[in-house]
C-alpha positions in Angstrom: 17.6 -60.0 58.4 19.4 -60.0 55.0 17.2 -59.0 52.2 17.9 -57.3 48.6 14.8 -55.9 46.9 13.5 -53.1 44.5 10.9 -50.3 45.8 9.0 -48.1 43.8 9.8 -44.9 45.1 7.0 -42.3 45.1 7.0 -38.6 44.2 7.5 -35.6 46.2 9.5 -37.5 49.0 13.0 -38.0 49.8 14.8 -41.4 49.3 15.8 -41.3 52.9 11.9 -40.8 54.3 10.8 -43.5 52.0 13.5 -45.9 53.3 12.2 -45.4 56.8 8.8 -46.4 55.7 10.1 -49.4 54.2 12.3 -50.2 57.5 9.0 -50.1 59.3 7.3 -52.1 57.5 9.6 -55.0 57.6 10.4 -54.2 61.1 14.1 -54.0 60.7 16.9 -51.5 61.7 19.7 -52.0 59.3 18.9 -50.8 55.8 20.0 -48.8 53.1 19.5 -48.0 49.6 21.8 -47.5 46.1 21.5 -45.0 43.8 19.5 -41.7 45.5 16.5 -40.4 43.7 15.6 -36.7 44.2 12.5 -36.0 45.9 10.9 -34.9 42.4 11.8 -38.4 40.8 10.1 -41.7 41.1 10.7 -45.3 40.7 13.5 -48.1 40.9 15.6 -47.9 44.1 17.7 -50.7 44.9 17.2 -51.7 48.9 19.3 -53.9 51.2 18.8 -55.0 54.6 21.4 -56.4 57.2 24.5 -57.7 55.5 23.2 -56.9 51.9 24.1 -53.3 52.5 27.3 -53.9 51.9 26.9 -55.3 48.6 25.8 -52.2 46.8 29.4 -51.3 45.2 29.5 -55.0 43.4 26.0 -55.2 42.2 25.2 -55.1 38.3 23.3 -51.6 38.5 24.3 -49.7 35.3 23.3 -48.6 32.9 20.5 -47.0 34.2 17.3 -46.4 32.2 15.0 -43.1 33.0 11.4 -42.1 31.7 11.4 -38.3 31.5 9.3 -35.4 30.4 10.2 -31.8 29.6 7.9 -29.0 29.7 8.8 -26.6 27.2 8.4 -22.7 28.1 8.9 -23.4 31.8 12.3 -22.7 33.5 13.4 -23.6 37.3 16.4 -22.9 39.0 16.8 -26.5 40.2 16.2 -27.8 36.4 13.0 -29.9 37.7 9.5 -29.2 38.8 10.5 -27.3 41.8 9.8 -23.5 41.8 8.7 -23.3 38.2 8.5 -20.2 36.6 6.5 -19.7 33.0 8.8 -18.0 30.7 6.5 -18.7 27.6 2.9 -18.9 27.8 2.5 -20.0 24.5 6.0 -21.5 23.6 6.6 -22.2 19.9 5.6 -25.6 18.5 8.1 -27.9 17.4 8.4 -30.4 14.6 7.9 -33.9 15.9 10.6 -35.1 13.5 13.0 -32.5 14.7 12.7 -33.6 18.0 13.0 -37.1 17.3 16.3 -36.7 15.5 17.5 -34.3 18.2 17.0 -37.3 21.0 18.8 -39.8 18.8 21.6 -37.4 18.6 22.2 -37.6 22.5 23.5 -41.0 22.1 27.5 -41.1 22.9 29.7 -39.1 25.3 28.3 -35.9 26.7 30.1 -33.3 28.8 28.6 -30.9 30.9 27.8 -28.9 34.3 25.7 -30.9 36.6 22.8 -28.8 38.3 23.7 -26.7 41.3 20.7 -28.2 42.7 22.3 -31.9 43.2 23.7 -34.1 45.9 27.2 -33.5 44.4 29.6 -32.2 47.0 31.8 -29.3 47.0 34.4 -29.1 49.6 32.7 -31.6 51.6 29.1 -29.9 51.4 26.2 -30.9 49.1 25.6 -28.8 46.2 21.8 -28.2 46.8 22.6 -26.7 50.4 25.0 -24.4 49.2 22.4 -23.2 46.2 19.6 -22.8 48.6 21.7 -20.8 50.9 22.6 -18.5 48.1 26.3 -19.1 48.0 28.0 -18.7 45.2 30.2 -21.7 43.9 31.3 -23.3 40.6 30.5 -26.8 39.5 33.1 -29.1 37.6 32.2 -30.5 33.9 31.5 -34.2 34.2 31.2 -36.9 31.5 28.1 -39.1 30.9 27.8 -41.8 28.2 24.4 -42.2 26.7 23.6 -45.8 25.3 20.3 -45.6 24.0 17.2 -43.2 23.8 13.8 -44.0 22.7 11.0 -41.2 21.7 7.7 -41.7 23.4 5.4 -38.6 22.8 5.1 -35.1 22.0 1.9 -33.4 23.3 2.9 -29.7 23.1 4.2 -28.5 25.3 5.4 -31.7 26.8 8.3 -34.0 25.2 8.6 -37.6 26.5 11.5 -39.9 26.0 13.2 -42.8 27.6 17.0 -43.0 28.1 19.6 -45.2 29.2 22.6 -43.6 30.7 26.2 -44.3 32.7 26.2 -44.0 36.4 26.4 -40.4 37.8 24.7 -38.9 34.7 22.3 -35.9 35.5 19.0 -36.1 33.4 18.2 -32.6 34.3 21.5 -31.1 32.6 21.0 -33.6 29.8 17.6 -32.1 29.0 18.9 -28.9 28.8 21.6 -29.8 26.2 18.6 -31.3 24.1 16.7 -27.8 24.5 19.8 -26.2 23.5 20.2 -28.3 20.4 16.1 -27.5 19.8 16.5 -23.8 20.2 14.2 -24.0 23.0 13.7 -23.4 26.7 12.3 -25.6 29.4 12.4 -27.8 32.6 11.8 -31.6 33.5 8.2 -32.1 34.9 8.8 -35.9 35.4 11.4 -38.2 36.2 11.3 -41.8 36.6 13.9 -44.7 36.9 13.0 -47.5 35.2 15.7 -49.9 35.9 19.4 -49.8 37.2 21.2 -52.3 35.4 19.3 -55.8 35.9 17.4 -54.3 38.6 13.4 -53.4 37.9 10.6 -53.0 40.4 8.7 -56.2 40.8 6.5 -55.7 44.0 9.5 -55.8 46.2 10.1 -59.5 45.2 12.9 -60.7 47.2 16.3 -61.1 45.1 19.1 -63.6 45.4 22.2 -61.6 45.6 24.5 -64.1 43.9 22.2 -63.4 40.5 23.2 -59.9 40.6 27.0 -59.7 41.8 29.2 -58.2 39.0 32.1 -60.1 40.6 33.8 -63.5 39.0 33.5 -66.3 41.0 36.6 -68.3 42.4 36.7 -71.9 43.7 38.3 -72.7 47.3 39.5 -76.0 47.8 40.0 -75.7 51.5 37.9 -75.7 54.5 34.9 -73.2 54.6 35.8 -72.6 58.4 38.6 -70.7 57.4 36.6 -68.2 55.5 33.7 -68.4 58.3 36.5 -67.5 60.9 38.0 -65.1 58.9 41.3 -66.9 59.0 44.4 -66.2 56.9 43.9 -67.7 53.4 46.8 -69.2 51.4 46.8 -69.0 47.6 47.5 -72.4 46.8 44.0 -73.2 47.6 42.3 -71.3 45.0 41.5 -72.3 41.3 42.1 -68.8 40.3 45.3 -67.0 41.3 45.3 -63.6 39.2 45.0 -60.4 40.8 41.5 -59.3 41.1 38.3 -59.3 43.3 36.2 -62.6 43.4 33.2 -64.1 45.1 33.5 -67.2 46.7 30.1 -69.4 47.4 29.3 -72.0 49.8 26.3 -73.7 50.7 24.8 -71.1 53.4 27.2 -67.9 52.6 29.2 -66.2 50.6 32.5 -64.1 50.7 34.1 -61.2 48.7 38.1 -61.5 48.5 40.8 -59.6 46.6 43.9 -61.3 45.4 47.1 -58.9 44.8 50.7 -60.3 44.4 49.5 -63.6 45.3 48.1 -62.5 48.9 44.4 -62.8 49.7 42.6 -60.0 51.3 39.0 -60.2 52.8 36.4 -57.7 51.6 33.6 -59.4 53.1 34.5 -62.6 54.8 30.9 -63.9 55.4 27.6 -62.9 54.1 24.9 -65.4 55.2 22.5 -66.2 52.5 18.8 -65.5 53.0 16.5 -68.4 53.4 
């Protein structure tokens, strides 16, 4: 079964655990997801079944939008709501206009250290495994682009806002940048992914992958059986001959190819369209 859709991952379970539940629900074995959500986070998670699990790298899934809440006065080694310590029982109340201004000033390019409790790999090992084992290691600086922000609410000691960022951004670390600018301490108490590019949760509605592939379409004038059988292709049979990755669509399947130096290579030679 080929299927592409968005699920709404609940709080306090891993993305992998929730995927296993989805696989049992639909009685399928081959399944995958794009863009892991940490257990403490919830929201939009793109899921693919069958051949569609090979499409994640080509989907229009950036930028990503999150809704997050910061808890002033609380801290956590993981910068989220796990193992929280209350450092300030009565944190200083901030002026709302100061918060709004600081949130707006996040827009642009940011450089920061990712959280040690993250899935980033250090010498082949997940950073969160090293952190939980008490090992000493250093994270490398990363860059993120913040495209948009929206202040939602300030109900002391909680600040809630939406933020739209580039792929690979760490909202926990960006929240710490905001807190530094506000001369405050705090940690995330809530994180929800609202969207990934053009993907949003719509009750697990099946999606047509052709509407979401971030690839230019090329036209093939030859016999589609050459694609179906994975035969060697000739550049003369294509409308576009420039180097690049292209989508080629037929009535019952599609293919993804790469043109380089007038030669054609298959990336995916035959992906069957779900009825």
